[in-house]
C-alpha positions as CSV (number, residue, x, y, z in Angstrom):
1,M,21.4,9.9,-29.8
2,E,23.8,9.2,-27.0
3,L,22.4,6.2,-25.2
4,L,21.7,7.1,-21.4
5,T,22.6,4.4,-19.1
6,S,23.2,6.3,-16.2
7,V,21.1,5.8,-12.7
8,E,20.2,9.5,-12.6
9,S,19.5,9.8,-16.5
10,L,17.6,6.3,-16.3
11,A,15.0,8.2,-13.1
12,E,14.1,10.8,-15.0
13,Q,13.6,9.5,-18.0
14,R,11.0,7.4,-16.1
15,Y,9.6,10.1,-14.2
16,E,9.2,12.2,-17.1
17,Q,7.0,9.6,-18.6
18,L,4.7,9.7,-15.1
19,A,5.2,13.5,-15.0
20,Q,3.6,13.7,-18.3
21,S,0.7,11.3,-18.0
22,S,-2.6,13.1,-17.3
23,L,-3.0,11.2,-13.7
24,Y,0.3,13.5,-12.8
25,A,0.2,16.1,-14.9
26,I,-2.7,18.4,-14.3
27,R,-2.4,17.6,-9.9
28,Q,-1.9,21.0,-8.1
29,E,-1.1,19.7,-4.7
30,S,0.7,22.1,-2.7
31,L,-2.0,22.8,-0.5
32,L,-3.0,19.2,0.2
33,T,-1.5,20.0,4.0
34,D,-2.8,21.0,7.4
35,L,-2.7,24.6,7.9
36,Y,-0.6,24.0,11.2
37,Q,2.4,22.6,8.6
38,L,2.0,26.5,7.1
39,T,1.9,28.2,10.5
40,M,5.4,26.6,11.3
41,M,6.7,27.9,8.5
42,Y,5.9,30.8,8.9
43,G,7.1,30.3,12.5
44,Y,10.5,29.3,11.3
45,Y,10.9,32.2,8.6
46,K,10.1,34.6,11.4
47,S,12.5,33.3,13.8
48,G,15.6,33.3,11.3
49,R,15.2,28.9,11.5
50,M,13.9,28.6,8.2
51,D,17.1,26.8,7.0
52,Q,17.8,24.7,9.9
53,R,18.6,21.5,8.6
54,V,17.0,18.4,10.0
55,V,15.9,14.8,10.0
56,F,12.2,13.3,10.0
57,D,11.4,9.9,10.3
58,L,8.1,8.4,8.3
59,F,6.8,4.9,10.2
60,Y,3.5,3.4,11.7
61,R,3.1,2.4,15.3
62,N,1.3,-0.9,14.8
63,N,0.5,-3.9,12.1
64,P,-3.3,-2.8,10.1
65,C,-6.2,-5.6,10.2
66,G,-4.3,-7.8,13.0
67,S,-2.0,-8.8,10.3
68,G,1.8,-9.4,11.5
69,F,3.5,-7.4,8.8
70,A,2.7,-4.5,6.2
71,L,2.9,-4.1,2.6
72,F,4.6,-0.5,2.1
73,A,2.7,1.2,-0.6
74,G,2.6,4.6,-1.9
75,L,5.7,6.1,-2.8
76,E,5.2,7.0,-6.7
77,Q,2.7,9.3,-5.8
78,A,5.0,10.8,-3.2
79,I,7.9,11.3,-5.4
80,M,5.6,12.6,-7.6
81,Y,4.4,15.0,-5.7
82,L,7.7,16.0,-4.1
83,R,9.5,16.4,-7.5
84,K,6.5,18.6,-9.0
85,L,5.7,20.8,-5.6
86,A,5.1,24.3,-6.5
87,F,2.5,27.0,-5.2
88,H,0.4,28.5,-7.9
89,E,-0.3,31.9,-8.2
90,D,-4.3,31.0,-7.4
91,E,-2.8,29.0,-4.5
92,I,-0.8,32.4,-3.4
93,A,-4.0,34.3,-3.6
94,Y,-5.7,32.6,-1.3
95,L,-2.8,32.0,1.0
96,R,-2.8,36.0,1.2
97,G,-6.8,36.0,2.0
98,T,-6.4,34.5,5.0
99,G,-4.6,37.4,6.3
100,L,-2.0,34.7,8.3
101,F,1.2,35.8,6.5
102,D,2.5,39.1,5.3
103,E,3.9,39.2,1.6
104,A,7.6,38.3,2.1
105,F,6.7,34.8,3.2
106,L,4.2,34.4,0.6
107,D,7.5,35.4,-2.3
108,L,9.3,32.2,-1.0
109,L,6.4,30.3,-1.9
110,R,6.3,31.7,-5.2
111,N,9.9,29.8,-5.8
112,F,9.3,27.0,-3.2
113,R,11.1,23.8,-4.1
114,F,11.8,20.4,-2.8
115,T,15.4,20.3,-2.5
116,G,16.0,17.8,0.0
117,D,17.2,14.0,0.8
118,V,14.8,11.1,0.8
119,Y,15.6,7.6,1.7
120,A,12.7,5.4,1.7
121,V,12.2,1.5,1.3
122,P,11.3,0.5,-2.3
123,E,7.6,-0.1,-3.3
124,G,6.2,-3.5,-2.4
125,T,8.0,-4.2,0.9
126,V,7.4,-6.1,3.6
127,V,7.6,-3.5,6.8
128,F,6.5,-3.5,10.1
129,P,5.7,-1.1,13.1
130,H,8.7,2.0,14.5
131,E,10.9,1.5,11.4
132,P,11.5,4.1,9.0
133,L,9.8,4.2,5.7
134,L,10.6,7.0,4.2
135,R,13.5,9.0,5.8
136,L,14.2,12.8,4.8
137,E,16.9,15.2,5.6
138,G,17.2,18.6,4.6
139,R,16.3,22.4,5.8
140,I,13.0,22.7,8.0
141,F,10.8,24.6,6.1
142,E,10.8,22.3,3.3
143,L,10.3,19.2,5.2
144,Q,7.1,20.7,8.1
145,L,5.3,21.0,4.5
146,V,5.3,17.6,3.3
147,E,4.3,16.0,6.6
148,S,0.2,15.5,5.7
149,A,0.7,15.3,1.9
150,L,3.3,12.0,2.3
151,L,1.4,10.4,4.8
152,T,-2.1,10.7,3.0
153,F,-0.1,9.2,0.2
154,I,1.7,6.5,2.2
155,N,-1.0,5.6,4.8
156,H,-3.8,5.1,2.6
157,Q,-1.9,2.7,-0.6
158,S,0.1,1.1,2.4
159,L,-3.4,0.4,4.3
160,I,-5.5,-1.0,1.1
161,A,-2.5,-3.3,-0.2
162,T,-1.7,-4.8,3.0
163,K,-5.5,-5.6,3.0
164,A,-4.9,-7.0,-0.3
165,V,-2.7,-9.6,0.7
166,R,-4.7,-10.7,3.1
167,M,-7.2,-11.4,1.2
168,T,-5.2,-13.0,-1.9
169,E,-3.0,-15.1,1.2
170,A,-6.9,-16.6,2.2
171,T,-7.3,-18.3,-0.8
172,Q,-5.8,-21.8,-1.9
173,G,-2.1,-21.3,-2.4
174,G,-2.0,-17.5,-0.9
175,L,-0.5,-14.7,-2.7
176,I,2.0,-16.3,-5.2
177,A,-0.2,-19.5,-6.7
178,G,-3.4,-18.8,-5.4
179,Q,-7.4,-18.1,-6.6
180,P,-8.2,-15.0,-8.5
181,V,-8.9,-12.0,-6.7
182,S,-11.1,-9.2,-8.3
183,E,-11.0,-5.4,-6.7
184,F,-14.7,-4.5,-6.9
185,G,-14.8,-1.3,-4.7
186,L,-15.3,1.6,-7.0
187,R,-18.8,2.4,-5.7
188,R,-17.8,1.9,-2.0
189,A,-14.4,4.0,-1.5
190,Q,-14.9,7.1,-0.1
191,N,-14.1,9.5,-2.7
192,A,-12.6,8.7,-6.4
193,D,-8.8,9.2,-5.6
194,A,-9.5,6.7,-2.8
195,A,-11.0,4.2,-5.4
196,L,-8.1,5.2,-8.1
197,F,-5.1,5.0,-5.6
198,G,-6.9,1.8,-3.9
199,A,-7.0,0.0,-6.9
200,R,-3.4,0.3,-7.6
201,A,-2.8,-0.5,-4.1
202,A,-5.3,-4.1,-4.2
203,Y,-3.0,-4.9,-7.7
204,I,0.1,-4.0,-5.7
205,G,-1.1,-6.3,-2.9
206,G,-1.8,-9.6,-5.4
207,C,-5.1,-9.0,-6.9
208,S,-5.4,-9.8,-10.5
209,S,-7.4,-7.2,-11.8
210,T,-10.1,-4.2,-10.9
211,S,-13.5,-3.2,-11.9
212,N,-12.1,0.2,-11.7
213,V,-11.8,1.2,-15.8
214,L,-9.7,4.8,-14.5
215,A,-7.3,2.5,-12.5
216,G,-6.6,0.7,-15.6
217,F,-5.9,3.9,-18.3
218,H,-4.0,5.2,-15.7
219,F,-2.1,2.3,-14.0
220,G,-2.4,-0.7,-16.6
221,I,-4.3,-3.0,-14.1
222,P,-6.4,-5.9,-15.9
223,V,-10.0,-4.6,-15.7
224,S,-13.0,-7.0,-14.9
225,G,-16.5,-7.1,-14.9
226,T,-19.7,-8.7,-16.4
227,Q,-23.4,-7.6,-15.6
228,A,-25.1,-6.2,-13.0
229,H,-28.3,-7.4,-11.9
230,S,-30.0,-4.3,-13.4
231,W,-29.1,-5.9,-16.9
232,I,-31.3,-8.8,-16.2
233,Q,-34.1,-7.1,-15.1
234,S,-34.2,-4.4,-17.9
235,F,-34.7,-7.4,-20.3
236,G,-38.4,-9.7,-20.3
237,D,-36.9,-12.8,-18.6
238,E,-33.7,-14.1,-17.5
239,L,-32.9,-16.6,-20.1
240,T,-33.5,-13.8,-22.6
241,A,-30.8,-11.5,-20.8
242,F,-28.1,-14.5,-20.7
243,R,-28.4,-15.4,-24.4
244,A,-27.8,-11.3,-25.0
245,Y,-25.2,-11.2,-23.0
246,A,-23.5,-13.9,-24.3
247,D,-24.2,-12.8,-27.5
248,A,-22.3,-10.0,-27.1
249,Y,-19.4,-11.8,-26.0
250,P,-19.1,-15.2,-26.7
251,T,-15.7,-15.7,-25.5
252,Q,-15.5,-14.6,-22.9
253,C,-19.4,-15.1,-20.9
254,V,-20.1,-15.1,-17.4
255,L,-23.3,-15.0,-16.3
256,L,-24.5,-13.3,-12.9
257,V,-27.3,-16.0,-11.8
258,D,-28.6,-15.0,-8.4
259,T,-31.3,-12.2,-9.7
260,Y,-34.5,-14.2,-9.3
261,D,-33.3,-17.8,-8.0
262,V,-29.9,-19.3,-8.2
263,L,-30.9,-23.1,-8.5
264,R,-33.8,-22.8,-9.9
265,S,-33.4,-20.6,-12.7
266,G,-30.0,-18.7,-12.9
267,I,-28.3,-22.2,-13.3
268,P,-30.2,-24.0,-15.8
269,H,-31.0,-20.8,-17.6
270,A,-26.7,-20.3,-17.8
271,I,-26.6,-24.0,-18.6
272,C,-29.2,-23.3,-21.9
273,V,-27.0,-20.7,-23.1
274,G,-24.0,-22.7,-22.5
275,L,-24.9,-25.3,-24.8
276,E,-26.5,-22.9,-27.9
277,L,-22.3,-21.4,-26.9
278,R,-21.1,-24.4,-27.4
279,D,-23.5,-25.1,-30.3
280,H,-21.3,-21.9,-32.3
281,G,-18.0,-23.0,-31.6
282,H,-17.5,-21.4,-28.1
283,E,-17.5,-22.3,-24.4
284,L,-19.2,-20.3,-21.1
285,Y,-16.6,-19.0,-19.1
286,G,-18.3,-18.7,-15.7
287,I,-21.7,-18.0,-13.6
288,R,-21.4,-15.4,-10.8
289,I,-23.0,-15.2,-7.3
290,D,-23.5,-12.4,-5.3
291,S,-25.9,-13.5,-2.6
292,G,-27.4,-16.1,-0.4
293,D,-25.0,-18.7,1.4
294,L,-22.3,-18.9,-1.1
295,A,-20.7,-22.1,0.6
296,Y,-24.3,-24.1,-0.4
297,L,-25.4,-22.4,-3.6
298,S,-21.2,-23.2,-4.9
299,K,-21.1,-26.7,-4.4
300,A,-25.6,-27.1,-5.7
301,A,-24.6,-25.1,-8.8
302,R,-21.2,-27.4,-9.1
303,K,-23.4,-30.3,-9.2
304,Q,-25.7,-28.8,-11.7
305,L,-23.1,-27.8,-14.2
306,D,-20.9,-31.3,-13.8
307,R,-24.1,-33.4,-14.5
308,A,-24.8,-31.1,-17.5
309,G,-21.0,-31.3,-19.1
310,F,-19.5,-27.7,-18.0
311,P,-16.9,-29.2,-15.3
312,D,-14.6,-26.2,-16.2
313,V,-17.2,-23.2,-16.2
314,K,-15.7,-21.2,-13.1
315,I,-17.8,-20.4,-10.2
316,I,-16.8,-16.7,-9.1
317,V,-18.7,-15.4,-6.1
318,S,-19.3,-11.4,-4.6
319,D,-21.1,-10.3,-2.0
320,D,-19.0,-8.3,0.8
321,L,-16.1,-10.6,1.1
322,D,-13.7,-10.2,3.3
323,E,-10.6,-12.2,4.0
324,E,-12.1,-14.2,7.0
325,T,-15.2,-15.0,5.3
326,I,-13.0,-16.4,1.7
327,R,-11.3,-18.7,4.1
328,D,-14.0,-19.9,6.0
329,L,-15.8,-20.9,2.5
330,L,-12.8,-23.0,1.5
331,L,-12.6,-24.7,4.6
332,Q,-16.2,-25.6,4.3
333,G,-15.4,-27.0,0.8
334,A,-17.1,-24.4,-1.6
335,P,-15.5,-25.2,-4.7
336,I,-14.8,-21.3,-6.0
337,D,-12.8,-20.6,-8.4
338,A,-12.2,-16.3,-7.9
339,W,-13.1,-14.1,-5.8
340,G,-14.6,-10.3,-6.1
341,V,-13.8,-8.1,-2.6
342,G,-15.3,-4.7,-2.9
343,T,-16.3,-3.0,0.4
344,S,-13.8,-4.3,2.7
345,L,-10.7,-3.8,0.9
346,I,-11.4,-0.7,-0.7
347,T,-12.0,0.9,2.5
348,A,-10.4,-1.6,4.5
349,K,-13.1,-2.3,6.5
350,D,-12.0,-3.8,9.7
351,C,-9.6,-1.5,10.1
352,P,-10.1,2.1,8.1
353,A,-6.7,4.0,8.9
354,L,-3.1,3.0,9.3
355,G,-1.7,5.7,11.6
356,G,1.1,6.3,10.2
357,V,2.9,9.2,11.7
358,Y,6.2,11.7,10.6
359,K,8.4,12.9,13.4
360,L,11.3,15.2,13.9
361,A,14.6,12.9,15.0
362,A,18.0,15.1,14.6
363,Q,18.7,18.5,13.7
364,W,22.4,20.0,12.6
365,V,24.5,21.4,15.1
366,D,28.1,22.7,15.2
367,G,28.7,20.4,12.9
368,R,26.3,17.4,13.4
369,Y,23.2,15.7,13.7
370,E,22.1,16.0,17.3
371,P,19.4,13.4,18.4
372,L,15.9,14.6,19.1
373,I,13.2,13.1,20.5
374,K,9.5,12.6,21.8
375,V,8.9,11.5,24.8
376,S,5.4,10.5,25.8
377,E,3.4,8.8,28.8
378,N,2.3,6.3,26.5
379,P,5.8,4.0,25.8
380,A,4.4,3.7,21.9
381,K,4.9,7.1,21.5
382,V,8.5,7.7,22.5
383,T,10.4,7.9,19.3
384,N,13.8,6.5,18.3
385,P,15.8,9.6,18.5
386,G,18.6,10.1,15.7
387,K,19.1,9.5,12.1
388,K,18.9,6.3,11.2
389,R,19.4,3.4,9.1
390,S,17.1,0.0,9.1
391,V,18.4,-3.5,7.8
392,R,17.3,-6.8,8.0
393,F,18.4,-10.1,8.5
394,Y,17.6,-13.6,6.5
395,V,18.5,-16.9,7.8
396,D,17.7,-19.7,5.1
397,G,16.0,-17.5,3.0
398,T,13.5,-16.4,5.7
399,A,13.7,-13.2,7.3
400,S,14.9,-13.2,11.2
401,A,14.2,-9.6,12.8
402,D,15.3,-6.1,11.9
403,L,17.9,-3.8,13.0
404,L,17.2,-0.1,13.8
405,L,21.1,1.5,14.3
406,L,22.5,5.2,13.9
407,D,23.8,6.0,10.7
408,D,27.2,6.6,11.8
409,E,27.5,3.1,12.9
410,A,29.2,0.3,11.5
411,L,26.9,-2.5,10.1
412,P,27.0,-5.9,11.4
413,N,29.4,-7.8,8.4
414,G,29.2,-11.2,9.0
415,E,29.7,-11.7,12.9
416,P,26.8,-13.3,14.7
417,V,25.0,-10.3,16.2
418,T,23.1,-10.3,19.4
419,L,19.5,-8.7,18.8
420,F,17.3,-7.8,22.1
421,D,13.7,-6.5,22.3
422,P,13.7,-2.6,23.3
423,I,11.1,-2.9,25.9
424,H,11.4,-6.5,27.4
425,T,15.6,-6.5,27.2
426,Y,16.2,-9.8,28.2
427,K,14.2,-11.1,25.5
428,R,17.1,-11.7,23.4
429,K,18.2,-13.7,20.3
430,T,22.0,-14.0,18.5
431,V,21.7,-14.5,15.0
432,K,24.4,-16.3,12.6
433,N,25.0,-17.4,9.1
434,Y,22.7,-14.8,7.7
435,V,22.2,-12.2,4.5
436,M,21.8,-8.8,5.4
437,R,19.8,-6.3,3.6
438,E,19.8,-2.8,4.1
439,L,16.0,-1.8,3.8
440,L,16.6,2.4,3.2
441,V,17.7,3.1,-0.7
442,P,18.2,6.9,-1.6
443,I,15.3,8.4,-3.6
444,L,16.1,11.9,-3.8
445,S,19.6,13.9,-3.9
446,A,19.2,17.6,-3.0
447,G,15.7,17.5,-4.7
448,K,17.0,15.4,-7.8
449,L,16.0,11.8,-8.4
450,V,18.2,9.4,-8.1
451,Y,15.6,5.8,-7.9
452,V,14.6,4.4,-11.4
453,L,10.3,4.2,-10.6
454,P,9.8,0.5,-11.4
455,S,6.8,-0.1,-13.0
456,L,3.7,-1.7,-11.4
457,E,4.8,-5.0,-12.4
458,Q,7.7,-5.1,-11.1
459,I,6.5,-3.7,-7.8
460,R,4.3,-6.8,-7.8
461,E,6.9,-9.3,-8.3
462,T,8.7,-7.5,-5.3
463,V,5.3,-8.4,-3.1
464,R,5.9,-12.2,-4.0
465,A,9.5,-12.5,-3.3
466,E,8.9,-10.4,-0.3
467,V,6.2,-12.4,1.6
468,S,7.8,-15.5,0.4
469,T,10.5,-15.0,3.0
470,I,8.1,-14.1,5.9
471,A,7.7,-16.9,8.2
472,P,3.9,-19.0,7.6
473,E,3.9,-17.6,12.0
474,T,4.4,-14.0,11.3
475,R,2.0,-14.3,7.9
476,R,-0.8,-16.3,9.5
477,A,-4.0,-14.5,9.5
478,K,-4.9,-14.5,13.6
479,N,-2.8,-13.9,15.9
480,P,0.4,-13.6,14.0
481,H,4.2,-14.5,15.6
482,V,5.4,-10.8,16.7
483,Y,8.5,-10.1,14.1
484,H,10.9,-8.1,16.0
485,V,12.2,-4.8,15.3
486,D,15.5,-4.0,17.8
487,L,17.3,-0.9,18.2
488,S,21.0,-1.4,18.3
489,Q,22.9,-1.2,21.8
490,T,24.1,2.3,20.7
491,L,20.6,3.5,19.6
492,W,18.8,2.2,22.9
493,E,21.5,3.6,25.0
494,L,21.1,6.8,23.3
495,K,17.5,6.4,23.7
496,R,17.2,5.7,27.1
497,D,19.7,8.5,27.8
498,L,17.5,11.1,26.0
499,V,14.3,10.0,28.1
500,H,16.0,10.3,31.5
501,R,17.7,13.6,30.5
502,H,13.9,15.0,29.4
503,R,12.0,13.5,32.7
504,L,15.1,15.0,35.0
505,S,14.4,18.6,33.3
506,E,10.9,18.6,34.1
C-alpha cells in the first residue's frame, strides 16, 4: 500500500479513526440548533439569498472565572459535527410536522452538507476576549445552521478547560509541575454529555485523571477512584472494610478515612492495614479525607503516618474543592499530595457560562468582502467588522500582545509595531525584537478536512507550552493583568467609520 504522506491524507486518516469510534459514529446532531437558525435559513431560501457568501466569527467577550485568559477547547467535537452534518429522514419528517417549511426547502435539507471554509486556533491555545476562535466562510444557508451547535461545543469545553487550568495552577508548581488534580464530577454534571466532554476538557486543562470511566474509554484519559463511604458502612466495622479493600487492591490501596472519625479510627486503622500490607511485600499508597477541616486533619494525619513509619503514604483530599480552597490550604501548610475536584470544576460553579458569540462580519458583494458591523448601546457588544486574521507577538518567549487586522493587510515583518488600546487609544506601546505567530490555522477547505486532529496528549503538551508563555501577572488568579488584544490602525478606522455611518443613518 502506497504510503500516504500529504496533510490531507493524514487528516482524513485521523478523522476516520474518530468517526468510526462509538462516541461519534451514532451521534445525530443536525437538529442541535435553535429554531430561529432554521427559520432564517428558510427566509434566505425564499428570498433567493441562500448562496450569499459570508464570514462569521466565533469569539467571547469576557474571560471566565475571573481569569486573565481562557483556554480554547472543543475543536475536535466541532470538526466532527461539521464533517458529519446531515439531515436524516426522521428529522425531516419532524420538521415537516412543524408546518413551518415547504417541501422544496426540506429537499434542500435532505441533500445538506457543510462545504464552507473554517479557520480556528488550535485546541489548547490560550485565548483572549474579542479575538476570533473560529472564522467561517461560505454560504449563509450553511453557516447560519451551525451557529448554535458550535457555540455549545466551544463554550462548554473552553469554560471547563479554563477552570481546570485555574485549579491545577493553584497547586504547588502549577500546571507544568504541580500536584495531581483528579476530576471527580460525573455525578454533579448537568447531564451525561456535560460529564463526558467536561472530563475531556478538564484533562486538557491539566487534570491528571478522571473518575468518569466512559471518558476513559472514549478519550483514553487515565481513570482513578477508590471506594465510597458506603463501602465502609457496608462492613461490620471500618478495619474489616479496609482489610477487604487492601485484599482486593494490595498494590494501589487508597483508604477513605473520614467515614467515622479521621484521627481516632480512620488513620489508626489505615496504619494497621498498612503494616499488614507491608508484611506481604506491599505498601499502602494513600489515604483520602473527604470532609472536615482539611488543613488541620491533613497535618494531624501526616504526623500519625510519619510516626508509624509511613512517610511516603499520600494524603489525598476532596470535599467541594475549588482553586481558592486549594490555594488557601497550601498557604496554611497543609501537607496534601493530591486533590479530587468535582462540582466546582465540572459545572464551573462560580462562572457557569463562557458567553461565546457568533457574529456576521462580512458578506461578498461585487467581487469583494464588504465588512459588516453590529452596533450596540453597550460598547463591548460592538463587533469588529470584516474578514480578519489575528497574530500574537512574543518578546523573550513571553506573549506580549495580540493584534487583529483585516485579512488583506500585510503582516508585520520584523519592524517595530505600535499597538494601541481600541477603546482608550492614548494607551500605546511599541513591540520590538518579537517573534510573531498567526493564531488562526486552516481546518476545513470547501468542507474538506485539511488539518490533522491532534491526540489528547498532544493537546495537553500544547497547553503546557501555551501557559508557559503567559506572564505571571496575567496568570494570577485574582485581579490579573489585562492582556491586550488590539486592532490595526486600518481595522480600527474601519470600525469607527462604520459606527458613525450607522449612527448618522438613524
